[in-house]
Backbone as CSV, one residue per row, in Angstrom:
resi,resn,N_x,N_y,N_z,CA_x,CA_y,CA_z,C_x,C_y,C_z
1,MET,186.637,42.456,123.784,187.500,41.258,123.706,187.728,40.886,122.249
2,ASN,188.930,40.453,121.935,189.243,40.030,120.572,188.275,38.932,120.144
3,SER,187.752,39.019,118.936,186.740,38.075,118.458,187.253,36.662,118.300
4,GLN,188.587,36.479,118.298,189.109,35.122,118.131,188.978,34.300,119.407
5,PHE,188.620,34.944,120.536,188.524,34.228,121.792,187.063,34.016,122.179
6,PRO,186.705,32.813,122.619,185.349,32.585,123.104,185.078,33.443,124.326
7,SER,183.846,33.899,124.492,183.488,34.734,125.628,183.123,33.872,126.829
8,GLY,182.990,34.516,127.989,182.522,33.823,129.178,183.619,33.216,130.022
9,SER,184.901,33.531,129.766,185.991,32.975,130.548,187.115,33.983,130.617
10,SER,187.822,33.989,131.768,188.980,34.872,131.886,190.155,34.337,131.091
11,VAL,190.083,33.070,130.674,191.120,32.478,129.844,190.862,32.859,128.394
12,ARG,191.876,33.375,127.736,191.724,33.769,126.332,191.993,32.550,125.449
13,TRP,191.014,31.655,125.413,191.163,30.455,124.590,191.131,30.841,123.119
14,ALA,192.100,30.383,122.371,192.183,30.710,120.953,191.260,29.807,120.141
15,VAL,190.594,30.383,119.198,189.819,29.614,118.221,190.765,29.176,117.112
16,PRO,190.846,27.876,116.821,191.785,27.411,115.789,191.615,28.150,114.465
17,LYS,192.741,28.479,113.851,192.719,29.134,112.547,192.835,28.087,111.441
18,ASN,192.228,28.367,110.327,192.331,27.480,109.171,193.458,27.984,108.268
19,VAL,194.682,27.626,108.635,195.858,28.043,107.872,196.326,26.860,107.040
20,THR,196.472,27.067,105.723,196.875,25.970,104.831,198.100,26.295,103.992
21,SER,198.559,27.537,104.025,199.680,27.954,103.191,200.934,28.144,104.038
22,LEU,202.028,27.497,103.633,203.301,27.689,104.323,203.796,29.122,104.198
23,ASN,203.357,29.819,103.175,203.794,31.196,102.959,203.281,32.143,104.043
24,GLU,202.263,31.732,104.763,201.713,32.550,105.840,202.387,32.271,107.183
25,CYS,203.379,31.377,107.185,203.937,30.878,108.436,205.422,31.209,108.577
26,PHE,205.835,31.292,109.834,207.250,31.315,110.174,207.489,30.173,111.153
27,PHE,208.497,29.331,110.863,208.729,28.157,111.697,209.994,28.336,112.530
28,TYR,209.807,28.259,113.828,210.892,28.308,114.795,211.546,26.940,114.921
29,HIS,210.756,25.887,114.674,211.242,24.513,114.746,211.246,23.876,113.364
30,LYS,212.234,23.059,113.114,212.217,22.192,111.941,211.236,21.068,112.228
31,MET,210.293,20.844,111.314,209.210,19.912,111.587,208.900,19.074,110.356
32,ASP,208.460,17.847,110.593,207.933,16.982,109.540,206.415,16.999,109.662
33,ILE,205.767,17.739,108.775,204.334,17.970,108.889,203.593,17.160,107.833
34,PRO,202.647,16.319,108.245,201.885,15.514,107.276,201.257,16.389,106.188
35,GLY,201.487,16.004,104.949,200.924,16.731,103.825,201.770,17.889,103.346
36,TYR,202.788,18.259,104.123,203.630,19.397,103.769,205.110,19.020,103.689
37,GLY,205.475,17.891,104.263,206.871,17.480,104.265,207.660,18.174,105.363
38,THR,208.948,18.313,105.154,209.827,18.922,106.146,209.888,20.429,105.942
39,VAL,209.608,21.160,107.002,209.735,22.618,106.961,210.953,23.007,107.796
40,GLU,211.663,24.014,107.347,212.900,24.416,108.004,212.628,25.363,109.170
41,GLY,213.453,25.254,110.217,213.380,26.133,111.364,214.721,26.167,112.073
42,ASP,214.898,27.127,112.978,216.178,27.270,113.674,216.513,26.047,114.509
43,TRP,215.538,25.546,115.262,215.753,24.424,116.168,215.235,23.138,115.571
44,ASP,216.030,22.089,115.669,215.619,20.764,115.196,215.628,19.810,116.402
45,LEU,214.452,19.594,116.966,214.308,18.734,118.146,213.839,17.335,117.783
46,ARG,213.696,17.061,116.502,213.104,15.801,116.058,213.897,14.609,116.588
47,SER,213.177,13.671,117.151,213.687,12.429,117.746,214.420,12.653,119.065
48,ARG,214.564,13.915,119.483,215.251,14.215,120.739,214.305,14.850,121.762
49,GLU,213.025,14.830,121.491,212.074,15.529,122.358,212.062,14.967,123.776
50,LYS,212.167,13.657,123.899,212.122,13.054,125.235,213.313,13.509,126.076
51,THR,214.493,13.556,125.452,215.671,14.066,126.154,215.492,15.528,126.525
52,TYR,214.939,16.308,125.608,214.678,17.731,125.835,213.792,17.927,127.057
53,LEU,212.883,16.995,127.285,211.942,17.068,128.404,212.461,16.371,129.656
54,GLY,213.738,16.078,129.693,214.316,15.478,130.879,213.893,14.042,131.110
55,ASN,213.454,13.362,130.027,213.032,11.960,130.088,211.854,11.729,131.037
56,VAL,211.061,12.774,131.230,209.866,12.649,132.059,208.785,11.908,131.271
57,ASP,208.129,10.966,131.906,207.043,10.216,131.276,205.773,11.062,131.330
58,VAL,205.326,11.529,130.167,204.153,12.402,130.109,202.883,11.641,129.743
59,ALA,202.981,10.347,129.509,201.817,9.560,129.096,200.710,9.630,130.148
60,GLY,199.517,9.963,129.701,198.370,10.035,130.593,198.331,11.268,131.472
61,LYS,199.245,12.210,131.254,199.331,13.402,132.087,198.745,14.624,131.369
62,ARG,198.193,15.537,132.163,197.798,16.850,131.652,199.011,17.757,131.751
63,VAL,199.390,18.327,130.615,200.615,19.128,130.543,200.266,20.560,130.152
64,LEU,200.832,21.513,130.882,200.732,22.928,130.531,202.073,23.341,129.950
65,GLU,202.096,23.607,128.654,203.326,23.962,127.959,203.378,25.470,127.748
66,ILE,204.422,26.106,128.244,204.577,27.546,128.111,205.487,27.838,126.916
67,GLY,204.985,28.656,125.992,205.779,29.048,124.833,205.950,27.956,123.805
68,PRO,204.866,27.464,123.186,204.976,26.345,122.247,205.561,26.699,120.895
69,ALA,205.601,27.990,120.536,206.031,28.407,119.193,205.188,27.664,118.146
70,ASN,205.838,26.851,117.288,205.091,26.142,116.240,204.532,24.805,116.695
71,GLY,204.838,24.395,117.924,204.211,23.198,118.465,204.960,21.897,118.291
72,GLN,206.252,21.946,117.973,206.993,20.695,117.806,206.914,19.834,119.070
73,LEU,207.117,20.443,120.235,207.010,19.695,121.483,205.561,19.364,121.808
74,THR,204.664,20.259,121.472,203.235,20.029,121.719,202.789,18.721,121.094
75,PHE,203.047,18.587,119.808,202.559,17.418,119.075,203.369,16.166,119.427
76,ALA,204.648,16.352,119.774,205.459,15.213,120.228,204.909,14.677,121.545
77,MET,204.548,15.574,122.478,203.994,15.130,123.759,202.645,14.453,123.570
78,GLU,201.874,14.934,122.615,200.609,14.250,122.314,200.871,12.827,121.833
79,ARG,201.880,12.662,120.975,202.206,11.311,120.500,202.695,10.430,121.653
80,MET,203.257,11.052,122.686,203.692,10.307,123.871,202.529,9.973,124.808
81,GLY,201.344,10.508,124.499,200.166,10.180,125.299,199.705,11.263,126.245
82,ALA,200.232,12.485,126.098,199.858,13.579,126.991,198.641,14.336,126.468
83,ASP,197.912,14.954,127.390,196.833,15.884,127.087,197.418,17.281,127.277
84,VAL,197.664,18.006,126.184,198.478,19.220,126.234,197.631,20.477,126.084
85,THR,197.874,21.427,126.979,197.360,22.787,126.848,198.562,23.709,126.727
86,THR,198.563,24.577,125.743,199.683,25.489,125.526,199.275,26.914,125.884
87,TYR,200.284,27.709,126.234,200.036,29.102,126.635,201.120,29.955,126.011
88,ASP,200.707,30.982,125.262,201.687,31.754,124.503,201.173,33.158,124.256
89,LEU,202.050,34.015,123.753,201.649,35.354,123.336,200.885,35.298,122.023
90,SER,199.877,36.116,121.901,199.242,36.317,120.595,199.944,37.474,119.905
91,GLU,199.555,37.726,118.668,200.178,38.837,117.954,199.814,40.184,118.575
92,ASP,198.797,40.209,119.443,198.384,41.454,120.090,199.031,41.661,121.453
93,ASP,199.798,40.661,121.911,200.470,40.769,123.208,201.883,41.312,123.035
94,GLU,202.382,41.956,124.083,203.704,42.574,124.018,204.778,41.650,124.562
95,TRP,205.862,41.543,123.825,207.045,40.785,124.209,207.809,41.572,125.267
96,ASP,208.593,40.868,126.097,209.470,41.537,127.065,210.691,42.092,126.345
97,VAL,210.581,43.310,125.860,211.666,43.948,125.117,212.542,44.743,126.080
98,VAL,213.849,44.675,125.897,214.778,45.459,126.710,214.588,46.941,126.367
99,PRO,214.244,47.791,127.336,213.895,49.187,127.036,215.096,50.120,126.977
100,TYR,215.976,49.902,126.000,217.122,50.797,125.859,216.631,52.236,125.686
101,ALA,217.293,53.165,126.347,216.910,54.574,126.275,216.879,55.046,124.820
102,GLY,215.812,55.734,124.475,215.669,56.246,123.123,215.011,55.296,122.157
103,THR,214.724,54.065,122.604,214.076,53.092,121.726,212.570,53.325,121.693
104,ASP,212.001,53.302,120.511,210.549,53.399,120.364,209.968,51.996,120.553
105,ILE,209.646,51.660,121.811,209.188,50.316,122.135,207.877,49.991,121.423
106,LYS,206.988,50.962,121.331,205.708,50.712,120.658,205.921,50.353,119.195
107,GLU,206.843,51.030,118.547,207.131,50.714,117.143,207.765,49.338,117.036
108,TYR,208.615,48.995,118.007,209.232,47.669,117.994,208.163,46.589,118.098
109,HIS,207.180,46.796,118.982,206.107,45.821,119.123,205.273,45.717,117.840
110,ARG,205.066,46.847,117.184,204.308,46.817,115.928,205.045,46.003,114.875
111,SER,206.361,46.158,114.804,207.139,45.402,113.818,207.210,43.926,114.195
112,ARG,207.167,43.637,115.503,207.234,42.252,115.991,205.920,41.518,115.770
113,ARG,204.844,42.260,115.620,203.511,41.669,115.537,203.390,40.687,114.385
114,ASN,203.910,41.055,113.224,203.806,40.180,112.053,204.542,38.869,112.273
115,ASN,205.675,38.926,113.007,206.415,37.700,113.295,205.620,36.786,114.211
116,LEU,205.012,37.357,115.252,204.195,36.552,116.169,203.009,35.934,115.446
117,LEU,202.423,36.691,114.517,201.298,36.180,113.742,201.738,35.017,112.863
118,ALA,202.908,35.131,112.232,203.392,34.063,111.355,203.733,32.802,112.147
119,VAL,204.300,32.973,113.361,204.589,31.816,114.220,203.287,31.133,114.623
120,SER,202.301,31.939,114.995,200.992,31.390,115.360,200.369,30.639,114.190
121,ASN,200.499,31.187,112.989,199.967,30.500,111.804,200.632,29.139,111.624
122,GLY,201.937,29.071,111.870,202.639,27.797,111.761,202.108,26.774,112.743
123,PHE,201.802,27.234,113.963,201.222,26.336,114.964,199.898,25.768,114.467
124,TRP,199.034,26.632,113.951,197.698,26.164,113.553,197.736,25.311,112.295
125,LEU,198.647,25.609,111.380,198.789,24.746,110.207,199.197,23.341,110.641
126,ALA,200.196,23.250,111.525,200.644,21.942,112.000,199.586,21.278,112.873
127,HIS,198.891,22.059,113.668,197.831,21.545,114.542,196.792,20.777,113.729
128,LYS,196.378,21.360,112.622,195.387,20.708,111.764,195.978,19.497,111.065
129,ALA,197.217,19.632,110.580,197.845,18.531,109.848,198.058,17.309,110.741
130,PHE,198.358,17.526,112.019,198.566,16.430,112.963,197.256,15.954,113.597
131,ASN,196.155,16.618,113.225,194.864,16.302,113.842,194.968,16.399,115.361
132,SER,195.611,17.466,115.814,195.892,17.654,117.233,194.652,18.071,118.004
133,LYS,194.605,17.661,119.259,193.541,18.065,120.183,194.053,19.067,121.210
134,ALA,195.301,19.502,121.069,195.881,20.447,122.024,195.135,21.776,121.966
135,LYS,194.977,22.390,123.139,194.338,23.701,123.241,195.413,24.769,123.415
136,LEU,195.088,25.972,122.953,196.014,27.091,123.062,195.309,28.264,123.721
137,ALA,195.926,28.806,124.757,195.431,30.024,125.398,196.483,31.104,125.223
138,TYR,196.034,32.339,125.059,196.935,33.458,124.854,197.008,34.339,126.090
139,GLY,198.165,34.933,126.306,198.305,35.890,127.393,199.733,36.016,127.869
140,GLN,199.954,36.974,128.776,201.251,37.176,129.400,201.453,36.118,130.485
141,VAL,202.631,35.553,130.538,202.889,34.457,131.468,202.816,34.915,132.921
142,TYR,203.039,36.205,133.175,202.977,36.710,134.543,201.543,36.797,135.063
143,ASN,200.585,36.752,134.163,199.178,36.926,134.553,198.331,35.732,134.129
144,ILE,198.906,34.547,134.191,198.162,33.366,133.782,196.933,33.200,134.671
145,PRO,195.733,33.096,134.094,194.510,33.102,134.913,194.302,31.802,135.678
146,ASP,193.713,31.923,136.856,193.439,30.751,137.678,192.522,29.768,136.961
147,GLU,191.630,30.289,136.134,190.655,29.430,135.474,191.272,28.459,134.469
148,ILE,192.525,28.641,134.162,193.134,27.696,133.224,193.213,26.302,133.839
149,GLY,193.163,26.235,135.179,193.065,24.940,135.843,194.398,24.387,136.312
150,MET,194.346,23.109,136.722,195.521,22.427,137.240,195.997,21.358,136.265
151,PHE,197.311,21.117,136.299,197.950,20.139,135.427,198.936,19.332,136.266
152,GLU,199.236,18.133,135.812,200.269,17.369,136.511,201.669,17.914,136.227
153,ILE,201.877,18.399,134.992,203.208,18.796,134.537,203.133,20.169,133.876
154,CYS,204.146,20.998,134.108,204.304,22.224,133.322,205.692,22.229,132.710
155,THR,205.830,22.819,131.523,207.107,22.835,130.819,207.466,24.245,130.360
156,PHE,208.767,24.538,130.425,209.318,25.794,129.912,210.446,25.422,128.957
157,GLY,210.204,25.534,127.668,211.181,25.113,126.675,211.996,26.275,126.141
158,THR,213.188,26.479,126.661,214.137,27.508,126.218,213.441,28.853,126.039
159,MET,212.757,29.281,127.106,212.043,30.552,126.993,212.230,31.471,128.199
160,LEU,212.727,30.953,129.321,212.928,31.825,130.477,213.946,32.923,130.191
161,LEU,214.910,32.648,129.309,215.926,33.651,128.981,215.331,34.866,128.268
162,HIS,214.115,34.720,127.745,213.465,35.825,127.039,212.554,36.656,127.943
163,LEU,212.506,36.336,129.225,211.586,37.005,130.134,212.311,37.972,131.054
164,ARG,211.716,39.129,131.253,212.277,40.114,132.180,212.344,39.551,133.605
165,ASP,211.318,38.779,133.999,211.261,38.241,135.354,211.000,36.735,135.301
166,PRO,212.031,35.935,135.088,211.829,34.492,134.969,211.306,33.846,136.245
167,PHE,211.722,34.356,137.410,211.233,33.741,138.648,209.741,33.964,138.822
168,LEU,209.265,35.172,138.523,207.838,35.448,138.629,207.043,34.550,137.682
169,ALA,207.569,34.349,136.468,206.906,33.458,135.520,206.818,32.043,136.088
170,LEU,207.929,31.563,136.659,207.916,30.237,137.272,206.914,30.162,138.415
171,GLN,206.874,31.201,139.230,205.960,31.222,140.365,204.506,31.130,139.902
172,ARG,204.169,31.913,138.891,202.789,31.936,138.407,202.392,30.591,137.784
173,VAL,203.281,30.033,136.975,202.929,28.822,136.224,202.970,27.582,137.104
174,THR,204.006,27.451,137.933,204.121,26.237,138.743,202.990,26.112,139.759
175,ALA,202.303,27.210,140.047,201.122,27.128,140.917,200.042,26.255,140.296
176,HIS,200.159,26.005,138.992,199.177,25.179,138.273,199.689,23.767,138.019
177,ALA,200.838,23.399,138.607,201.432,22.073,138.390,201.418,21.291,139.704
178,SER,200.736,20.164,139.703,200.595,19.390,140.937,201.719,18.396,141.161
179,GLU,202.480,18.066,140.104,203.498,17.027,140.246,204.897,17.466,139.836
180,THR,205.042,17.968,138.605,206.374,18.109,138.009,206.494,19.410,137.223
181,ALA,207.667,20.034,137.327,207.999,21.203,136.506,209.272,20.895,135.728
182,ILE,209.276,21.258,134.448,210.414,20.980,133.567,210.907,22.293,132.974
183,ILE,212.194,22.583,133.168,212.820,23.773,132.585,213.953,23.315,131.677
184,THR,213.892,23.679,130.418,214.988,23.417,129.488,215.550,24.752,129.026
185,ASP,216.879,24.859,129.014,217.466,26.151,128.655,218.877,25.955,128.109
186,MET,219.431,27.046,127.591,220.785,27.032,127.066,221.780,26.905,128.215
187,LEU,222.823,26.097,128.026,223.852,25.952,129.042,224.822,27.125,128.931
188,PRO,224.897,27.984,129.954,225.817,29.130,129.882,227.263,28.662,129.815
189,LYS,228.092,29.432,129.135,229.507,29.080,129.044,230.166,29.099,130.415
190,PHE,229.692,30.002,131.306,230.336,30.081,132.607,230.091,28.824,133.438
191,SER,229.101,28.017,133.078,228.838,26.794,133.827,229.977,25.800,133.702
192,SER,230.668,25.802,132.567,231.796,24.896,132.390,233.123,25.559,132.740
193,ASP,233.149,26.886,132.784,234.381,27.579,133.145,234.633,27.534,134.648
194,LEU,233.552,27.506,135.437,233.703,27.505,136.882,233.619,26.089,137.424
195,PRO,234.585,25.665,138.220,234.560,24.300,138.731,233.611,24.112,139.897
196,LEU,233.201,25.203,140.543,232.336,25.081,141.696,230.880,25.214,141.290
197,ASP,230.059,24.416,141.944,228.623,24.455,141.691,228.078,25.792,142.194
198,ARG,227.532,26.611,141.297,227.077,27.935,141.687,225.704,28.245,141.087
199,ARG,224.925,28.984,141.866,223.618,29.445,141.401,223.812,30.838,140.806
200,LEU,224.137,30.877,139.514,224.550,32.109,138.870,223.622,32.473,137.721
201,VAL,223.677,33.756,137.375,222.931,34.248,136.223,223.761,35.341,135.553
202,GLU,223.706,35.388,134.227,224.389,36.433,133.462,223.350,37.328,132.813
203,PHE,223.499,38.640,133.021,222.600,39.626,132.417,223.150,39.994,131.050
204,LEU,222.383,39.769,130.001,222.899,39.889,128.638,222.765,41.266,127.984
205,PRO,221.703,42.045,128.240,221.573,43.338,127.560,222.792,44.229,127.797
206,ASN,223.233,44.890,126.718,224.447,45.703,126.744,224.109,47.101,126.246
207,SER,224.268,48.089,127.107,223.872,49.456,126.760,224.723,50.030,125.635
208,ALA,226.004,49.645,125.564,226.885,50.163,124.524,226.528,49.585,123.156
209,LEU,226.267,48.272,123.126,225.925,47.623,121.864,224.456,47.783,121.510
210,ARG,223.633,48.090,122.531,222.175,48.197,122.367,221.596,46.896,121.799
211,GLU,222.060,45.811,122.338,221.539,44.500,122.001,221.950,43.532,123.109
212,PRO,221.259,42.407,123.227,220.080,41.997,122.469,218.818,42.719,122.942
213,TYR,217.771,42.602,122.147,216.497,43.223,122.476,215.525,42.259,123.156
214,GLU,215.690,40.971,122.894,214.664,40.027,123.340,215.213,38.903,124.205
215,THR,216.464,38.989,124.586,217.063,37.976,125.457,217.691,38.680,126.652
216,TRP,217.318,38.244,127.852,217.716,38.936,129.067,218.809,38.217,129.847
217,TRP,218.723,36.892,129.939,219.539,36.170,130.906,220.120,34.886,130.342
218,LEU,221.248,34.467,130.909,221.678,33.086,130.849,221.685,32.592,132.292
219,ILE,220.885,31.591,132.564,220.663,31.128,133.933,221.324,29.772,134.109
220,SER,222.103,29.633,135.169,222.773,28.358,135.417,221.738,27.297,135.795
221,PRO,222.001,26.041,135.473,221.061,24.979,135.841,220.858,24.888,137.348
222,GLU,221.926,25.162,138.121,221.797,25.097,139.572,220.835,26.162,140.095
223,LEU,220.835,27.338,139.470,219.923,28.387,139.913,218.486,28.033,139.579
224,ASN,218.246,27.510,138.379,216.881,27.101,138.038,216.400,25.973,138.948
225,ALA,217.319,25.077,139.326,216.937,24.018,140.264,216.556,24.611,141.615
226,GLU,217.308,25.626,142.054,216.973,26.279,143.330,215.642,27.013,143.237
227,PHE,215.377,27.664,142.101,214.073,28.294,141.891,212.952,27.283,142.140
228,LEU,213.093,26.111,141.530,212.043,25.104,141.663,211.913,24.605,143.099
229,ARG,213.043,24.444,143.782,212.972,24.006,145.174,212.256,25.043,146.040
230,ILE,212.540,26.320,145.796,211.857,27.391,146.529,210.355,27.329,146.302
231,LEU,209.960,26.984,145.093,208.541,26.991,144.710,207.821,25.686,145.014
232,GLY,208.479,24.786,145.753,207.782,23.596,146.212,208.053,22.334,145.438
233,PHE,209.174,22.304,144.710,209.592,21.108,143.977,210.970,20.695,144.505
234,PRO,211.033,20.086,145.683,212.315,19.862,146.362,213.197,18.797,145.729
235,TYR,212.618,17.935,144.914,213.392,16.823,144.338,213.745,17.181,142.902
236,THR,214.971,17.646,142.701,215.374,18.150,141.386,216.496,17.310,140.802
237,THR,216.486,17.196,139.485,217.569,16.562,138.748,217.962,17.469,137.585
238,ILE,219.211,17.372,137.183,219.724,18.147,136.058,220.319,17.183,135.046
239,THR,219.892,17.282,133.806,220.497,16.493,132.735,221.085,17.438,131.702
240,TYR,222.169,17.001,131.083,222.856,17.787,130.066,222.771,17.039,128.736
241,HIS,222.516,17.768,127.686,222.385,17.149,126.360,222.663,18.212,125.314
242,SER,222.476,17.872,124.080,222.634,18.856,123.009,221.470,18.736,122.039
243,GLN,221.163,19.853,121.410,220.104,19.921,120.409,220.638,20.690,119.206
244,LEU,220.062,20.433,118.058,220.524,21.096,116.838,219.922,22.492,116.717
245,PHE,220.796,23.493,116.633,220.376,24.865,116.399,221.091,25.368,115.152
246,ARG,220.306,25.623,114.108,220.858,26.058,112.823,221.952,25.113,112.339
247,GLY,221.703,23.829,112.540,222.588,22.791,112.033,223.769,22.450,112.910
248,LYS,223.939,23.145,114.040,225.059,22.883,114.929,224.541,22.420,116.291
249,GLU,225.366,21.591,116.955,224.989,21.094,118.272,225.099,22.217,119.308
250,ALA,223.997,22.501,119.970,223.975,23.500,121.036,223.873,22.790,122.376
251,GLN,224.677,23.235,123.335,224.678,22.614,124.658,223.465,23.089,125.450
252,ILE,222.689,22.134,125.929,221.418,22.394,126.590,221.388,21.662,127.925
253,TYR,220.605,22.167,128.846,220.347,21.416,130.076,218.853,21.403,130.373
254,THR,218.432,20.416,131.117,217.041,20.321,131.541,216.996,20.063,133.040
255,VAL,216.257,20.905,133.734,216.019,20.732,135.166,214.602,20.202,135.348
256,VAL,214.485,19.118,136.089,213.173,18.557,136.414,212.986,18.645,137.917
257,GLY,211.876,19.239,138.333,211.551,19.327,139.746,210.274,18.567,140.050
258,HIS,210.298,17.793,141.133,209.131,17.012,141.550,208.649,17.495,142.918
259,ARG,207.346,17.560,143.077,206.790,17.904,144.393,206.947,16.739,145.365
260,ASN,206.832,15.527,144.858,206.965,14.330,145.684,208.160,13.516,145.213
261,GLN,208.773,12.812,146.120,209.983,12.077,145.797,209.709,10.925,144.837
262,PRO,210.354,10.926,143.658,210.184,9.812,142.717,210.752,8.521,143.287
263,LYS,210.278,7.411,142.784,210.710,6.114,143.292,212.209,5.900,143.143
264,ASP,212.798,6.355,142.037,214.216,6.103,141.779,215.107,7.250,142.225
265,TYR,214.550,8.204,142.962,215.324,9.401,143.312,216.493,9.076,144.242
266,GLU,216.320,8.145,145.159,217.359,7.803,146.126,218.615,7.264,145.446
267,SER,218.427,6.596,144.320,219.572,5.976,143.646,220.249,6.913,142.655
268,SER,219.704,8.104,142.474,220.332,9.022,141.521,220.644,10.353,142.178
269,SER,219.704,11.306,142.114,220.003,12.664,142.551,220.261,12.759,144.041
270,ALA,219.626,11.907,144.839,219.820,12.000,146.280,221.265,11.742,146.660
271,LYS,222.011,11.054,145.812,223.414,10.780,146.072,224.335,11.801,145.412
272,GLY,223.735,12.786,144.775,224.533,13.838,144.175,224.977,13.541,142.765
273,ASP,224.492,12.450,142.188,224.881,12.129,140.825,224.085,12.976,139.851
274,ILE,224.723,13.385,138.749,224.048,14.142,137.706,224.065,13.315,136.444
275,GLU,222.887,13.084,135.916,222.802,12.294,134.693,223.288,13.118,133.516
276,ILE,224.112,12.528,132.700,224.610,13.195,131.507,223.986,12.540,130.288
277,SER,223.298,13.348,129.485,222.729,12.843,128.243,223.261,13.699,127.109
278,SER,224.541,13.588,126.816,225.140,14.398,125.761,224.881,13.711,124.436
279,ILE,223.872,14.193,123.739,223.430,13.529,122.522,224.139,14.161,121.326
280,THR,225.096,13.453,120.770,225.692,13.876,119.515,225.370,12.826,118.476
281,ALA,225.369,13.230,117.232,224.809,12.386,116.191,225.490,11.019,116.096
282,ARG,226.828,10.985,116.226,227.529,9.729,115.965,227.957,8.995,117.224
283,ASN,228.223,9.750,118.269,228.599,9.103,119.523,228.155,9.983,120.659
284,GLN,228.454,9.582,121.878,228.004,10.340,123.037,229.202,10.950,123.748
285,ARG,229.924,11.775,122.994,231.062,12.471,123.565,230.570,13.568,124.491
286,ILE,231.160,13.682,125.666,230.777,14.687,126.637,231.849,15.758,126.684
287,ASP,231.414,16.996,126.673,232.332,18.117,126.722,233.309,17.942,127.885
288,GLN,234.610,18.077,127.622,235.623,17.802,128.643,235.487,18.744,129.827
289,LYS,235.115,19.985,129.565,234.947,20.917,130.671,233.851,20.448,131.614
290,LEU,232.796,19.884,131.036,231.702,19.383,131.862,232.162,18.203,132.700
291,LEU,232.951,17.318,132.089,233.489,16.190,132.846,234.368,16.678,133.993
292,ASP,235.191,17.701,133.706,236.040,18.257,134.751,235.200,18.787,135.900
293,GLN,234.127,19.484,135.535,233.276,20.072,136.559,232.639,18.998,137.430
294,LEU,232.135,17.947,136.794,231.483,16.886,137.543,232.476,16.160,138.442
295,ALA,233.683,15.970,137.949,234.692,15.314,138.762,235.059,16.165,139.975
296,LEU,235.133,17.473,139.768,235.513,18.363,140.853,234.484,18.389,141.979
297,GLU,233.224,18.137,141.637,232.187,18.151,142.662,232.438,17.082,143.723
298,ARG,233.262,16.097,143.389,233.506,15.001,144.314,234.894,15.078,144.956
299,LEU,235.621,16.202,144.697,236.968,16.371,145.251,236.919,17.164,146.549
300,PRO,237.903,16.987,147.424,238.007,17.833,148.614,238.178,19.287,148.214
301,ILE,237.752,20.203,149.075,237.769,21.623,148.735,239.186,22.116,148.461
302,SER,240.206,21.569,149.167,241.588,21.990,148.929,242.029,21.648,147.514
303,ASP,241.603,20.479,147.016,241.945,20.085,145.652,241.250,20.970,144.637
304,ILE,240.041,21.390,144.954,239.299,22.256,144.038,240.011,23.604,143.894
305,PHE,240.424,24.180,145.022,241.124,25.465,144.946,242.435,25.336,144.189
306,GLN,243.122,24.212,144.354,244.355,23.991,143.615,244.082,23.925,142.127
307,HIS,242.942,23.299,141.761,242.557,23.226,140.358,242.319,24.625,139.798
308,VAL,241.670,25.490,140.596,241.407,26.859,140.146,242.716,27.591,139.887
309,VAL,243.656,27.454,140.806,244.952,28.118,140.652,245.679,27.597,139.414
310,ASP,245.696,26.284,139.241,246.377,25.687,138.089,245.768,26.161,136.783
311,ARG,244.432,26.237,136.735,243.756,26.688,135.512,244.098,28.129,135.213
312,ALA,244.108,28.981,136.252,244.429,30.389,136.059,245.855,30.565,135.542
313,LEU,246.806,29.816,136.114,248.185,29.903,135.661,248.336,29.439,134.229
314,LYS,247.611,28.385,133.881,247.671,27.872,132.506,247.164,28.901,131.505
315,ARG,246.095,29.622,131.894,245.544,30.638,130.988,246.509,31.799,130.838
316,LEU,247.186,32.160,131.927,248.146,33.265,131.843,249.301,32.894,130.916
317,LYS,249.768,31.671,130.971,250.858,31.235,130.104,250.443,31.241,128.644
318,ASN,249.164,30.933,128.393,248.683,30.906,127.016,248.408,32.308,126.487
């Protein structure tokens, strides 16, 4: 067993590292770290974490966070009052790489190892700076050990698209969630192009282009909601918002599934309403295509088909 993990448990609990140099780290999230200032990263979730989590109240809850990266959500949830356990790949674990014919997958994993190590270093540097009590366990999400225990909430932050089998990952992890599951992911373009509510998925790997290597799917919010309902979370809500990715607003959605009916569920999702949280810096403008889609959900089917025909004709003219 790797010496960084305590013995006597099937859970590979990580021993905190004493990382103090930013030069040893790679940051996936833009973060304000005590003693270090602002560090740059692709995603900037600062001040938007609650929206990212579907506005779920995590105070006093045990949370299992899958794929924490540098821990921006980890430490934000701690500030919200949660007891957080994170689960992620170590530098010795293999990523779900698309196995294009002729690719040396072992060499790819070797080259990826340094990146995983640098991300892990960023987590531990921030962990110490925030005086965090969050625990980190390492391993493949498909084989999460039973000994990790039970939690009220589990979270998947924009990571299912990187998994070969997202449903299996959900099945394994949600077995450890007694109350709530939260899935946040990229909003596929086809979600706004199609006026009908559909449980769809787009397969991204392209044999001709031989890319991407680490992203498999774009999953519609309706499909992720159905996944959760299948797995025992029948009360689902979908919220739409945006987050900063490399300085630009990226369209995001969050699906929240509950095992038991929330008190306010009858007045919102039970009536078919979808909460819109389109967070833009200066105002709350909602993408027009999304508004069209939501409006169509309440139209008679004949009107919907007419809308499809009109849209198709308009595109042909253009």
